[in-house]
DSSP file (Angstrom, degrees, kcal/mol; ACC not computed):
  #  RESIDUE AA STRUCTURE BP1 BP2  ACC     N-H-->O    O-->H-N    N-H-->O    O-->H-N    TCO  KAPPA ALPHA  PHI   PSI    X-CA   Y-CA   Z-CA
    1    1 A M              0   0    0      0, 0.0     7,-1.1     0, 0.0     2,-0.4   0.000 360.0 360.0 360.0 141.5   80.7   44.6   86.3
    2    2 A S  E     +A    7   0A   0      5,-0.2     2,-0.3     2,-0.0     5,-0.2  -0.999 360.0 168.6-139.1 139.0   77.8   43.6   84.2
    3    3 A K  E >  S-A    6   0A   0      3,-2.3     3,-1.6    -2,-0.4     0, 0.0  -0.836  76.6 -23.6-150.7 108.5   76.2   40.2   83.6
    4    4 A G  T 3  S-     0   0    0     -2,-0.3     3,-0.1     1,-0.3    -2,-0.0   0.847 125.0 -49.5  61.6  36.0   72.8   39.9   81.8
    5    5 A G  T 3  S+     0   0    0      1,-0.3    97,-2.8    96,-0.1     2,-0.4   0.290 114.5 113.5  87.8 -12.3   71.7   43.4   82.7
    6    6 A N  E <   +AB   3 101A   0     -3,-1.6    -3,-2.3    95,-0.2     2,-0.3  -0.807  42.7 173.6 -96.3 136.9   72.5   43.1   86.3
    7    7 A T  E     -AB   2 100A   0     93,-3.5    93,-3.2    -2,-0.4     2,-0.3  -0.878  20.5-146.0-137.9 162.9   75.3   45.3   87.6
    8    8 A M  E     - B   0  99A   0     -7,-1.1     2,-0.4    -2,-0.3    91,-0.2  -0.967   4.8-160.8-132.3 153.7   77.0   46.3   90.8
    9    9 A A  E     - B   0  98A   0     89,-2.2    89,-2.7    -2,-0.3     2,-0.1  -0.998  23.4-123.6-132.9 128.3   78.6   49.5   92.0
   10   10 A L  E     - B   0  97A   0     -2,-0.4    27,-0.4    87,-0.2    87,-0.3  -0.470  34.4-164.6 -67.3 141.9   81.1   49.8   94.8
   11   11 A I        -     0   0    0     85,-1.9    85,-0.5    -2,-0.1     2,-0.2  -0.970  21.0-119.3-132.1 144.2   79.9   52.3   97.5
   12   12 A P        -     0   0    0      0, 0.0    23,-1.4     0, 0.0     2,-0.4  -0.600  31.6-148.8 -76.7 146.0   81.5   54.1  100.4
   13   13 A I  E     -E   34   0B   0     -2,-0.2     2,-0.4    21,-0.2    21,-0.2  -0.948  11.8-167.4-119.9 135.8   80.0   53.3  103.7
   14   14 A T  E     -E   33   0B   0     19,-2.7    19,-3.1    -2,-0.4     2,-0.6  -0.989   5.9-160.1-120.3 130.8   79.6   55.5  106.8
   15   15 A V  E     -E   32   0B   0     -2,-0.4    17,-0.2    17,-0.2     3,-0.1  -0.949  10.1-152.5-113.1 119.0   78.7   54.1  110.1
   16   16 A A        -     0   0    0     15,-2.5    15,-0.4    -2,-0.6     3,-0.1  -0.295  36.7 -76.4 -79.3 170.5   77.3   56.5  112.7
   17   17 A E        -     0   0    0      1,-0.1    14,-0.3    13,-0.1    -1,-0.2  -0.254  59.7 -89.0 -62.6 154.5   77.6   56.0  116.4
   18   18 A G        -     0   0    0     12,-0.1     2,-0.5    -3,-0.1    12,-0.2  -0.344  37.9-130.5 -62.2 146.4   75.3   53.5  118.1
   19   19 A T        -     0   0    0     10,-1.1    10,-0.4    -3,-0.1     2,-0.2  -0.879  32.5-101.0-101.6 131.9   72.0   54.8  119.3
   20   20 A L        +     0   0    0     -2,-0.5     6,-0.1     1,-0.2     3,-0.1  -0.314  57.7 149.1 -59.5 117.5   71.1   53.9  122.8
   21   21 A L  S    S+     0   0    0      4,-0.7     2,-0.4     1,-0.4    -1,-0.2   0.560  70.9  24.5-114.0 -26.9   68.7   51.0  122.8
   22   22 A S  B >   -G   25   0C   0      3,-0.8     3,-1.0    -3,-0.1    -1,-0.4  -1.000  65.3-136.9-144.7 137.8   69.7   49.5  126.1
   23   23 A V  T 3  S+     0   0    0     -2,-0.4     3,-0.2     1,-0.2    -1,-0.1   0.733 109.9  52.3 -67.4 -19.8   71.4   50.8  129.2
   24   24 A S  T 3  S+     0   0    0      1,-0.2     2,-0.3     2,-0.0    -1,-0.2   0.570 117.3  35.9 -91.8  -8.7   73.6   47.7  129.2
   25   25 A N  B X   -G   22   0C   0     -3,-1.0     3,-1.4     1,-0.1    -3,-0.8  -0.769  57.2-175.3-148.0  97.9   74.7   48.1  125.6
   26   26 A N  T 3  S+     0   0    0     -2,-0.3     3,-0.3     1,-0.3    -1,-0.1   0.716  89.6  51.2 -64.5 -21.3   75.3   51.5  124.1
   27   27 A D  T 3   +     0   0    0      1,-0.2    -1,-0.3    -9,-0.1    61,-0.2  -0.034  68.7 121.0-106.2  30.5   76.0   50.0  120.6
   28   28 A A  S <  S+     0   0    0     -3,-1.4    57,-3.6    -6,-0.2     2,-0.4   0.695  77.6  40.1 -68.2 -18.4   72.8   47.9  120.5
   29   29 A V  E    S- F   0  84B   0    -10,-0.4   -10,-1.1    -3,-0.3     2,-0.4  -0.996  70.2-160.6-131.6 137.1   71.8   49.7  117.3
   30   30 A L  E     - F   0  83B   0     53,-2.6    53,-2.5    -2,-0.4     2,-0.6  -0.951   9.3-148.9-114.6 138.6   73.9   50.8  114.4
   31   31 A T  E     - F   0  82B   0    -15,-0.4   -15,-2.5    -2,-0.4     2,-0.5  -0.937  16.7-163.7-102.5 119.5   72.9   53.5  111.9
   32   32 A I  E     -EF  15  81B   0     49,-3.7    49,-3.0    -2,-0.6     2,-0.6  -0.919   3.3-165.0-108.9 121.8   74.5   52.7  108.5
   33   33 A V  E     -EF  14  80B   0    -19,-3.1   -19,-2.7    -2,-0.5     2,-0.5  -0.935   3.7-165.7-109.0 121.2   74.6   55.5  105.9
   34   34 A V  E     -EF  13  79B   0     45,-3.1    45,-2.5    -2,-0.6     2,-0.5  -0.930   7.7-179.2-109.6 122.8   75.3   54.4  102.3
   35   35 A T  E     - F   0  78B   0    -23,-1.4     2,-0.3    -2,-0.5    43,-0.2  -0.982  17.0-145.4-124.4 122.4   76.2   57.1   99.8
   36   36 A N        -     0   0    0     41,-1.8    40,-2.4    -2,-0.5    41,-0.2  -0.690   1.4-154.2 -86.8 140.8   77.0   56.4   96.2
   37   37 A T  S    S+     0   0    0    -27,-0.4     2,-0.2    -2,-0.3    -1,-0.1   0.916  76.1  38.2 -78.2 -46.3   79.7   58.5   94.5
   38   38 A N  S    S-     0   0    0     37,-0.2    38,-0.2     1,-0.1    39,-0.1  -0.646  97.2 -90.2-104.7 160.7   78.5   58.2   90.9
   39   39 A A        -     0   0    0     -2,-0.2    35,-0.2    36,-0.1    -1,-0.1  -0.456  38.3-145.6 -64.2 141.1   75.0   58.1   89.4
   40   40 A I  B     -H   73   0D   0     33,-2.7    33,-2.9    -2,-0.1     2,-2.2  -0.954   6.5-140.3-116.9 114.7   73.7   54.6   89.2
   41   41 A P        +     0   0    0      0, 0.0    62,-1.4     0, 0.0    31,-0.2  -0.420  31.7 178.5 -78.9  72.8   71.5   53.9   86.1
   42   42 A C  B     -I  102   0E   0     -2,-2.2     2,-0.4    29,-0.3    60,-0.2  -0.466  31.8-116.8 -75.4 143.3   68.8   51.7   87.7
   43   43 A K    >   -     0   0    0     58,-2.6     3,-1.3    -2,-0.2    28,-0.3  -0.669  37.4-109.1 -77.1 130.0   65.9   50.5   85.6
   44   44 A A  T 3  S+     0   0    0     -2,-0.4    26,-0.2    26,-0.3     3,-0.1  -0.286 102.3  30.1 -58.9 143.3   62.6   51.8   86.9
   45   45 A G  T 3  S+     0   0    0     24,-2.4    -1,-0.2     1,-0.3     2,-0.2   0.531 101.7 101.0  83.8   6.8   60.4   49.2   88.6
   46   46 A T  S <  S-     0   0    0     -3,-1.3    23,-3.1    23,-0.4     2,-0.3  -0.603  70.4-110.4-112.4 177.6   63.4   47.1   89.8
   47   47 A N  E     -C   68   0A   0     21,-0.2     2,-0.4    -2,-0.2    54,-0.3  -0.834  13.7-146.5-107.8 147.6   65.1   46.8   93.2
   48   48 A A  E     -C   67   0A   0     19,-2.8    19,-2.7    -2,-0.3     2,-0.6  -0.939  15.6-148.7-105.3 137.2   68.6   47.9   94.2
   49   49 A Y  E     -CD  66  99A   0     50,-2.8    50,-2.7    -2,-0.4     2,-0.7  -0.934   2.7-155.3-111.1 116.0   70.3   45.7   96.8
   50   50 A Y  E     -CD  65  98A   0     15,-3.0    15,-2.5    -2,-0.6     2,-0.6  -0.826  10.8-167.1 -92.2 113.8   72.7   47.4   99.2
   51   51 A Y  E     -CD  64  97A   0     46,-3.1    46,-2.3    -2,-0.7     2,-0.4  -0.917  10.0-178.0-107.6 119.0   75.2   44.8  100.4
   52   52 A V  E     -CD  63  96A   0     11,-3.0    11,-2.8    -2,-0.6     2,-0.5  -0.960  14.8-165.5-126.6 132.6   77.2   46.0  103.4
   53   53 A E  E     -CD  62  95A   0     42,-2.9    42,-2.1    -2,-0.4     2,-0.4  -0.977  11.3-176.8-116.8 129.0   80.0   44.3  105.3
   54   54 A L  E     -CD  61  94A   0      7,-2.8     7,-2.6    -2,-0.5     2,-0.3  -0.941   0.9-178.1-123.4 145.8   81.1   45.7  108.7
   55   55 A S  E     -CD  60  93A   0     38,-2.4    37,-2.6    -2,-0.4    38,-1.8  -0.996  27.3-162.6-142.8 147.5   83.9   44.5  111.0
   56   56 A D        -     0   0    0      3,-2.1    34,-0.2    -2,-0.3     4,-0.1   0.195  66.1 -94.3-107.5  13.5   85.3   45.5  114.4
   57   57 A G  S    S+     0   0    0      2,-0.5     3,-0.1    36,-0.1    34,-0.1   0.088 122.1  40.4  95.9 -22.8   88.6   43.7  113.7
   58   58 A T  S    S+     0   0    0      1,-0.3     2,-0.3     0, 0.0    -1,-0.1   0.665 115.5  39.8-119.1 -47.3   87.3   40.5  115.4
   59   59 A N        -     0   0    0     28,-0.1    -3,-2.1     2,-0.0    -2,-0.5  -0.772  64.1-160.0-108.5 152.1   83.7   40.0  114.3
   60   60 A E  E     -C   55   0A   0     -2,-0.3     2,-0.4    -5,-0.2    -5,-0.2  -0.994   4.1-169.9-133.0 140.5   82.1   40.7  111.0
   61   61 A E  E     -C   54   0A   0     -7,-2.6    -7,-2.8    -2,-0.4     2,-0.4  -0.975   6.3-157.3-127.6 144.1   78.5   41.2  110.0
   62   62 A T  E     -C   53   0A   0     -2,-0.4     2,-0.3    -9,-0.2    -9,-0.2  -0.973  11.6-175.8-122.0 135.3   76.9   41.3  106.6
   63   63 A Y  E     -C   52   0A   0    -11,-2.8   -11,-3.0    -2,-0.4     2,-0.4  -0.965  11.1-162.5-130.1 146.0   73.7   43.1  105.8
   64   64 A T  E     -C   51   0A   0     -2,-0.3     2,-0.4   -13,-0.2   -13,-0.2  -0.997   8.9-170.8-128.0 128.3   71.6   43.3  102.6
   65   65 A F  E     -C   50   0A   0    -15,-2.5   -15,-3.0    -2,-0.4     2,-0.5  -0.948  11.6-146.4-118.6 138.4   68.9   46.0  102.2
   66   66 A V  E     -C   49   0A   0     -2,-0.4   -17,-0.2   -17,-0.2    -2,-0.0  -0.904  16.2-178.6-108.0 128.7   66.4   46.1   99.3
   67   67 A M  E     -C   48   0A   0    -19,-2.7   -19,-2.8    -2,-0.5     2,-0.1  -0.983  24.9-130.1-127.7 120.8   65.2   49.5   97.9
   68   68 A P  E     -C   47   0A   0      0, 0.0     2,-0.4     0, 0.0   -21,-0.2  -0.421  29.2-143.0 -64.9 143.9   62.6   49.8   95.1
   69   69 A Q        -     0   0    0    -23,-3.1   -24,-2.4   -26,-0.2   -23,-0.4  -0.876  27.3-171.9-117.5 143.4   63.8   52.1   92.4
   70   70 A T  S    S-     0   0    0     -2,-0.4     2,-0.3     1,-0.3   -26,-0.3   0.407  72.8 -59.7-104.9  -2.4   62.0   54.6   90.2
   71   71 A G  S    S+     0   0    0    -28,-0.3    -1,-0.3   -25,-0.1   -29,-0.3  -0.986  98.0   9.5 155.3-156.8   65.0   55.2   88.0
   72   72 A T        -     0   0    0     -2,-0.3     2,-0.6   -31,-0.2    -2,-0.1  -0.200  62.4-130.8 -56.1 135.3   68.6   56.4   88.2
   73   73 A I  B     -H   40   0D   0    -33,-2.9   -33,-2.7    -4,-0.0    -1,-0.1  -0.818  32.6-122.1 -86.6 120.1   70.0   56.9   91.6
   74   74 A A    >   -     0   0    0     -2,-0.6     3,-1.8   -35,-0.2   -38,-0.2  -0.240  28.5 -95.4 -64.7 148.7   71.6   60.3   91.6
   75   75 A A  T 3  S+     0   0    0      1,-0.3   -38,-0.2   -40,-0.1   -37,-0.2  -0.400 113.1  24.2 -59.5 137.9   75.3   60.8   92.4
   76   76 A G  T 3  S+     0   0    0    -40,-2.4    -1,-0.3     1,-0.3     2,-0.2   0.503  86.6 149.1  82.6   4.4   75.8   61.7   96.1
   77   77 A H    <   -     0   0    0     -3,-1.8   -41,-1.8   -41,-0.2     2,-0.4  -0.501  30.9-155.1 -72.8 138.7   72.4   60.1   97.1
   78   78 A S  E     -F   35   0B   0    -43,-0.2     2,-0.4    -2,-0.2   -43,-0.2  -0.915  11.9-167.0-117.1 143.1   72.4   58.6  100.6
   79   79 A E  E     -F   34   0B   0    -45,-2.5   -45,-3.1    -2,-0.4     2,-0.5  -0.982  12.7-150.0-121.7 139.2   70.3   55.8  102.1
   80   80 A T  E     -F   33   0B   0     -2,-0.4     2,-0.4   -47,-0.2   -47,-0.2  -0.937  14.2-177.7-114.2 131.7   70.1   55.3  105.9
   81   81 A F  E     -F   32   0B   0    -49,-3.0   -49,-3.7    -2,-0.5     2,-0.5  -0.970  12.6-153.3-127.1 142.2   69.6   51.9  107.5
   82   82 A V  E     -F   31   0B   0     -2,-0.4     2,-0.3   -51,-0.2   -51,-0.2  -0.967  18.4-179.4-116.9 130.6   69.3   51.0  111.1
   83   83 A V  E     -F   30   0B   0    -53,-2.5   -53,-2.6    -2,-0.5     2,-0.2  -0.945  31.7-110.5-130.0 149.6   70.2   47.5  112.3
   84   84 A A  E     -F   29   0B   0     -2,-0.3     2,-0.5   -55,-0.2   -55,-0.3  -0.535  34.5-156.2 -70.3 144.3   70.2   45.7  115.7
   85   85 A N        +     0   0    0    -57,-3.6   -58,-0.0    -2,-0.2    -1,-0.0  -0.965  35.7 145.4-131.5 116.5   73.8   45.1  116.8
   86   86 A S  S    S+     0   0    0     -2,-0.5    -1,-0.1     3,-0.0   -58,-0.1   0.391  78.1  38.8-123.8  -1.4   74.7   42.3  119.3
   87   87 A T  S    S+     0   0    0      2,-0.1     2,-0.3   -59,-0.1   -28,-0.1   0.676  92.4  81.8-122.6 -25.3   78.1   41.2  117.9
   88   88 A L        -     0   0    0    -61,-0.2     3,-0.1     1,-0.1   -61,-0.1  -0.682  46.7-170.5 -95.1 138.2   80.1   44.3  116.8
   89   89 A G  S    S-     0   0    0     -2,-0.3     2,-0.3     1,-0.3    -1,-0.1   0.217  70.5 -16.5 -86.3-140.4   82.2   46.6  119.0
   90   90 A E  S    S-     0   0    0    -34,-0.2     2,-0.4     1,-0.1    -1,-0.3  -0.505  79.2-119.6 -66.0 125.9   83.5   49.8  117.4
   91   91 A V        +     0   0    0     -2,-0.3   -35,-0.3     1,-0.2     3,-0.1  -0.543  41.0 166.9 -71.9 123.0   83.4   49.4  113.6
   92   92 A T        +     0   0    0    -37,-2.6     2,-0.3    -2,-0.4   -36,-0.2   0.540  62.1  32.1-114.3 -12.9   86.9   49.6  112.2
   93   93 A D  E     + D   0  55A   0    -38,-1.8   -38,-2.4     2,-0.0     2,-0.3  -0.997  62.3 165.4-147.6 143.1   86.4   48.3  108.6
   94   94 A H  E     + D   0  54A   0     -2,-0.3     2,-0.3   -40,-0.2   -40,-0.2  -0.994   5.4 170.5-156.7 150.5   83.5   48.5  106.2
   95   95 A S  E     - D   0  53A   0    -42,-2.1   -42,-2.9    -2,-0.3     2,-0.3  -0.964   8.4-177.5-153.2 166.8   82.8   48.0  102.5
   96   96 A G  E     - D   0  52A   0    -85,-0.5   -85,-1.9    -2,-0.3     2,-0.3  -0.995  13.7-157.9-166.2 162.7   79.7   47.8  100.3
   97   97 A V  E     -BD  10  51A   0    -46,-2.3   -46,-3.1    -2,-0.3     2,-0.5  -0.986  14.7-141.5-142.6 146.1   78.3   47.2   96.9
   98   98 A I  E     -BD   9  50A   0    -89,-2.7   -89,-2.2    -2,-0.3     2,-0.4  -0.970  16.1-159.1-108.8 124.4   75.0   48.2   95.2
   99   99 A Y  E     +BD   8  49A   0    -50,-2.7   -50,-2.8    -2,-0.5     2,-0.3  -0.872  26.4 155.1 -99.1 134.7   73.5   45.5   92.9
  100  100 A Y  E     -B    7   0A   0    -93,-3.2   -93,-3.5    -2,-0.4     2,-0.5  -0.959  45.0-106.6-152.9 166.1   71.0   46.8   90.4
  101  101 A T  E     -B    6   0A   0    -54,-0.3   -58,-2.6    -2,-0.3   -95,-0.2  -0.887  41.9-123.7 -99.9 127.9   69.4   46.3   87.0
  102  102 A E  B      I   42   0E   0    -97,-2.8   -60,-0.2    -2,-0.5   -59,-0.0  -0.288 360.0 360.0 -70.6 154.1   70.7   48.6   84.3
  103  103 A V              0   0    0    -62,-1.4    -1,-0.1   -60,-0.1   -61,-0.1   0.470 360.0 360.0 -66.3 360.0   68.4   50.8   82.2
């Protein structure tokens, strides 16, 4: 989709196991790995916004991460984000989009 030079790309999302932050909550931290399938033609000097939705079937959380860009994001490139988690159990559904400015 494109509108005025701004575009989005659907991305697959991988959620790793929680990393122990607290002995009372093994899932207090989530590691989110975002990998784009195709090359994304970002304009150098702009930001890419990684928009991620996670759900455990009952609760849903939405995260947005900003990454400065030097140019095209190569196909198969991964970004890893770590977030505090106080609401989600085992993540059972996830989706994401990268918003970016085209070259």
